[in-house]
C-alpha positions in Angstrom: -57.3 65.8 -24.0 -59.7 67.4 -25.5 -59.3 70.0 -28.3 -62.3 71.9 -29.2 -63.3 75.2 -29.8 -66.3 75.3 -27.5 -65.3 76.2 -23.8 -65.0 73.7 -21.2 -67.7 75.0 -19.1 -70.2 73.8 -21.9 -68.9 70.7 -22.4 -68.7 69.6 -18.7 -71.6 71.5 -17.1 -73.1 68.9 -15.2 -69.4 68.8 -13.5 -69.8 71.9 -11.9 -73.2 72.2 -10.6 -73.8 70.8 -7.2 -75.9 67.4 -7.3 -79.3 67.8 -6.2 -80.8 65.7 -3.3 -84.4 65.6 -1.7 -85.3 66.5 1.5 -83.6 64.1 4.2 -86.0 63.5 7.0 -85.7 61.0 10.3 -88.6 59.4 11.1 -89.8 56.5 13.6 -91.9 53.9 12.1 -92.5 50.6 14.6 -89.8 51.6 17.2 -87.3 52.1 14.5 -85.6 55.5 13.7 -85.1 55.9 9.8 -83.2 58.4 7.7 -85.3 58.7 4.3 -84.9 61.0 1.1 -88.6 62.6 0.4 -89.1 61.6 -3.1 -92.4 63.4 -3.6 -96.1 62.4 -3.7 -96.3 61.4 -0.1 -93.5 58.8 -0.6 -89.5 58.5 0.6 -86.7 56.4 0.0 -85.1 54.6 3.0 -81.5 55.9 3.2 -80.6 54.5 6.5 -82.0 52.4 9.3 -81.0 53.1 13.1 -82.0 50.3 15.5 -80.4 48.6 18.3 -82.3 45.4 17.5 -80.3 43.3 14.6 -83.5 41.5 13.2 -84.5 45.2 12.4 -81.9 45.0 10.0 -83.0 41.9 8.1 -86.8 43.1 7.1 -86.7 43.3 3.4 -89.5 46.4 3.6 -86.9 48.3 5.9 -83.7 47.7 3.7 -82.2 50.7 2.3 -83.4 51.7 -1.2 -87.0 50.5 -0.5 -89.8 53.3 -0.7 -92.1 53.5 1.8 -95.3 55.3 2.1 -95.4 58.8 4.3 -99.3 58.5 4.7 -101.5 55.3 5.6 
C-alpha cells in the first residue's frame, strides 16, 4: 500500500499505457517461414520459426531473438 498525495495515475503511469511493439511481418527465407518484428534500419528480430523440417530449428542463425537483415 502506498500512502501519498501524488495521484496513483502519475506513480503508475507506465502500467496504464499499452506496451508498444514493432510491426510483425511474415517472411519466407530459404524455404522457411519466419514471423519477425521489424526493428527499423532494414533489420528485424526473429519472433517465431515455422518449418516442417526439424533441422531448421537447430540452426543458430534462425533462433528466436536473432537479428536479421531484411535487405542483402
